[in-house]
N, C-alpha and C positions, 0 to 999 in steps of 0.2 A: 919634556917628559914629566916633570913634577906637576905642571899645569894639567896635563892629561890625566894623571893619577888622581888629582884632587877632583877634577870634573867627574871622573868615573865613580869616585866615592860618593859625591853629591847625588849622582844619578841613581846609585844603588839605594841611598837613603830615601830619595823621593819615591822610588819604586816600592820600597818596604812600607812607607807611609800610606801610599795609595792602596796597596794590598790590604793593609790593616783596616783602612776605612771601608774597603769593599767587602771583605770576607769575615770580619770579626763582629758581625751582628749576631746576637744570641737568641733571636726569635726562632721558634719552631713553626715552620710553615707547613700547612696542610690541614684540610678540614674533613678528610676521609675518616672512616670508622676506626682504622688502625691508629691514626695519630690522635684522635679524640680520646681513645683508650689510654694512650701513653700520657697525654696531658692530665687526665683524671688521676692516673697512677702517680704522676709526679707531684701533683697537689697533695695527694694523700700521704705520700712518703716524706714530703718536705717537712711535715709537722712532727716527724719522729727524729730520733738521733741515731737510728739504726744504720748499720753498714749495708751497702747496696752493691749488687753486681749487675752490670749492664752488658748484654751481649748483642751482637749484630755485626754485619759485614762492614768493612771499611767504608767510610763516607755515609753511613746510614744515619748519623746524628747522635752517637753515644756521648760525645763531649757536650753537645747542646743540651741533652737531657740532664747530664750532671750539673751543668751550669744553672739550669732552671731550678733544679732541686736546691742548690745552694742559694740562689736568688730568693726563693720563696721560704727559706728556712730562717730560724732565729739567728743563724750565723752569717746572714747576708752582708753585714757590715764588717766582716772579718775576711781574711785572705782566702782566695780560691786559687790553689796551686795545682798545676798539671805536670805530671812526670810521665814520660812515655818509655815504658820498659824496653821497647824495640830500638830506641834511639840512644840509650845510655851507653857510655863506654863500658864494655864488659869488665875492664879492670877497675872500674870506679863506682860500681853499683852502691856499695855500702857507704863510700865517701859521699856520694850524691844524696843518698837517703838520710844518713844519720849525722853527717858533718864530721869535723875533726878538731882537735886542739893541737897546737904546735908547742915546742919547747919554750918559746917566748910568750906563751899564753894567748897567742892569736887564735881566734875561734873562726872556723869556717862552718857556717850554719847549713845543715842539710834540709831537704824538702820537708821533713816532718816538723822541724822547728819553724821553717818559713811559713808553714800553714797553721801556726799556733792559733787555737780557738776557732779556726775556720774549717775548710774542707780541702782534703787532699784527694785528687783524682789520680789513680795509678792506671794509666792506659796501657793496653797490651801487657797486662800483668803476667801472663803466662810466659813471657820472654825473660823474666827475671830468673837467675840461676837458683837451683834448689837450696844451696847454702844460704843465700840471701833471703829466700822465702822463709826459712826457719827463723830467721831473725825478725822478719816482719811479723810472723806468728807470735813471737814473744812480745812484740810491741802491742799487738792487738789484745793479748791476754793480760799483760801486766800494766799497760798504759805508761810504759817508761822504756828508756833505752840508754845506751852509753855512746858518746861520740868516740870515734877512733882516737886512740892514744889518750883516753881519759878513763878514770875509774869512778867517775861521778854519774849517778843516775839522773837522767833528764825526764821529768814527768811531762807527758804530752796529752793535750786535750784537743784531739783532731777527729773530725768525722772522715772516715775513709770510704771512698767510692772507687770501685775497680771496674775495668771494662776489658773486653777481649773480642776479637773478631774470629777467634778459633773455636772449635768444638771442644768445650772444656772437659766433657766426659772422656773424649779421646786423649786429651793431654794428660789427664789423671791416669787413665789406663796404661798409657805409654810411659808413665813414670816421669813426665816432664813437669807436673804440677802436683803439689801436696794436697791430698784430699782433705786433711784436717784444716789446712789454711782456707781452702775453698769453702768449707762449711762455716767457718768463722766470718768470711767476707760476704757470703751469700745469705745474709739474714733475710733480705728481700731481693727479688730479681726483677729486671726489666729486659724484655726481649724486643728489639727494634727490627722490623721487617726491612728487607732491601727495597729499593725504589720500584723494582719490577713487580712487587706485590702491593703497591699503593699507587697505581697509575693515575687514580683520580686526583692526586696532589700535583701532578706535573704542570697543568696550566697555571696554578698558583705559584709554583716555584719559578716557572718561566717569567711570569710577570714580576716577581720579586727581584730576580737577578737582573732583568732588563732595567728595571728602575734604579737599582744600585749602580749598575754600569753607567747609565746615562748621567746620574747625579755625580758620580765620582769623576768622570772624565768630561763632564759638561757636553755630552752628546745630546742631539735632538732625540726625543722619545720615538721609538720605532716599534713596530708590531711584527710578530711571527705570523706569516701568512698561512702556514700549513701546520697546525698543531697535530694533525693526524699522524704526521711522520714521527713526531716525538712520542705520541701516545702508543704507536704501534712498534716502536723500537724495543728491543728486548732488554736493554739496560743491564748488560753483564756486570 
């Protein structure tokens, strides 16, 4: 039983390592007009310190765009930290973001401190509760915050990039997202189109992923015989 458990753990570690090698490349693939526009905008915004709001459907490349902004910025040798608002424990939003101090002076660092001098990407920011949104707003305005169970201010120098796959205007209208916070976060905006609006990039993406799969799993290089099927698919 123990041997099987150890073997299962090893297999899971190997799977994670392979997935990391396969899917954690941060290139933006595509030579269509839409992606060229995104690239130019990334280059332009990378030279600023301004906050950026990236919108687009799930899987469109919002995190890739944020990583490229960080990579091309003066903060590139500092941390790039990603926090997904949709995946945080609802009971631990503030703990995760701002950290805490315990009675024995043990410090748990939150995402804002982990991203010190670097870039913090808050993905699916509209999923964060309103109460926590108000505290993020204070951080944006004052550039400081308090850890949970602490009375000391922590100064923070972090570039904040936020992203969402939801219609932000609807979220504000429905009372799910603070309009004042949105205006603070949306100094500049990037809108990434879904794949079905940039069909011309599909052949390049196919080639890119085939090459990654073959290199990762040591497969013989193969070709897709009928690209027309992929080009004509509606990509929901």
